[in-house]
C-alpha positions in Angstrom: 124.8 105.8 50.6 121.4 104.8 49.1 121.2 108.1 47.2 124.6 107.6 45.7 123.7 104.1 44.6 120.4 105.4 43.1 122.3 108.1 41.2 124.7 105.4 39.8 121.7 103.4 38.6 120.3 106.4 36.7 123.6 107.1 35.1 124.0 103.5 34.0 120.5 103.6 32.6 121.4 106.6 30.5 119.6 109.1 32.6 121.6 112.0 33.9 120.7 113.9 37.0 121.5 117.3 35.4 121.4 118.8 31.9 118.4 119.7 29.7 115.1 118.1 30.5 113.3 116.0 27.9 110.3 117.7 26.2 107.6 115.2 25.7 105.6 117.5 23.4 105.1 116.8 19.8 107.9 117.5 17.4 106.8 120.2 15.0 107.1 119.7 11.2 107.2 122.4 8.6 103.5 123.1 9.2 103.7 123.2 13.0 102.1 120.7 15.4 98.8 118.8 15.2 95.9 121.0 16.2 95.3 118.7 19.3 98.6 120.1 20.6 97.9 123.7 19.8 98.2 125.3 23.3 100.9 128.0 22.9 102.0 126.7 19.5 102.8 129.4 16.8 101.5 127.1 14.0 99.3 124.1 13.8 98.1 121.8 11.0 94.9 119.9 10.2 95.1 116.9 7.9 92.3 117.0 5.4 90.8 113.5 4.9 91.3 112.5 8.6 88.4 113.0 11.0 88.6 116.8 11.4 89.1 118.1 14.9 87.5 121.1 16.4 90.7 123.1 16.5 91.2 125.5 19.3 94.1 128.0 18.8 95.6 131.0 20.4 95.4 134.4 18.6 98.0 134.9 15.9 98.4 131.2 15.3 99.1 130.1 11.7 96.7 127.3 10.7 97.5 125.0 7.8 95.0 122.6 6.3 96.9 120.0 4.2 95.9 117.2 2.0 97.7 113.9 1.8 100.8 114.0 -0.5 99.6 113.8 -4.1 95.9 114.2 -3.2 93.5 116.4 -5.2 92.8 120.0 -4.2 90.1 121.0 -1.7 88.2 124.1 -0.6 87.5 125.6 2.8 84.3 127.6 3.2 83.6 129.5 6.4 79.9 129.2 7.2 80.1 131.6 10.2 79.7 135.4 9.6 83.5 135.8 9.2 86.8 134.0 8.7 89.2 133.5 11.7 91.7 135.4 9.6 89.8 138.6 10.1 86.4 140.3 9.5 87.3 141.3 5.9 89.2 138.1 5.0 87.9 135.8 2.3 85.4 133.2 3.6 86.1 130.7 0.8 89.6 129.5 0.1 91.0 127.0 -2.5 94.1 124.9 -1.8 97.3 125.4 -3.7 100.2 123.0 -4.2 103.0 123.6 -1.7 105.8 121.1 -1.1 104.0 118.3 -2.9 100.7 118.7 -0.9 97.6 120.8 -1.4 97.4 123.4 1.4 95.5 126.4 2.7 97.2 128.6 5.3 95.7 131.4 7.3 96.6 133.2 10.6 94.0 133.5 13.3 93.6 137.3 13.7 89.9 137.7 14.3 88.2 138.1 17.7 88.1 135.1 20.0 85.2 132.9 19.2 84.0 129.9 17.1 84.4 129.9 13.3 82.5 127.1 11.7 83.5 125.9 8.2 83.2 123.2 5.6 86.0 121.2 4.0 85.0 120.4 0.5 86.8 117.6 -1.4 86.1 115.6 -4.5 84.7 112.9 -2.2 82.4 115.0 0.0 82.6 117.5 2.8 82.8 117.8 6.6 81.8 120.6 9.1 84.4 121.2 11.8 85.2 124.5 13.6 88.2 126.8 14.5 88.0 128.3 18.0 90.2 131.3 18.8 91.0 131.4 22.5 90.6 134.6 24.4 93.8 136.4 25.3 
């Protein structure tokens, strides 16, 4: 009897006892999910101008650096021996306008490890890192 009453309370509260479960993960936008939520994500973004995270991604993850809407362009310069995009990929990249924002996009296809870089903007630079997880 108590179980039936409890089930009735859940149904009145809008909670069902069956059906799809709620996913409390972040809702991806066109550029993916925030890098802080990168585990298992196919694409992540890093907002340029915010305190940059050390971004840890899985192999083959698309990484998008994006400026604020309407902001000036920026440059990414990898200071490690290679780019996370691969051993022969460019180590210096300039943003281009995409969808009203300046963006740089690459896919993490190099070996697992840490790839240090600089974000250079008109107002200065910062030195975060991309870490590609081991498979």
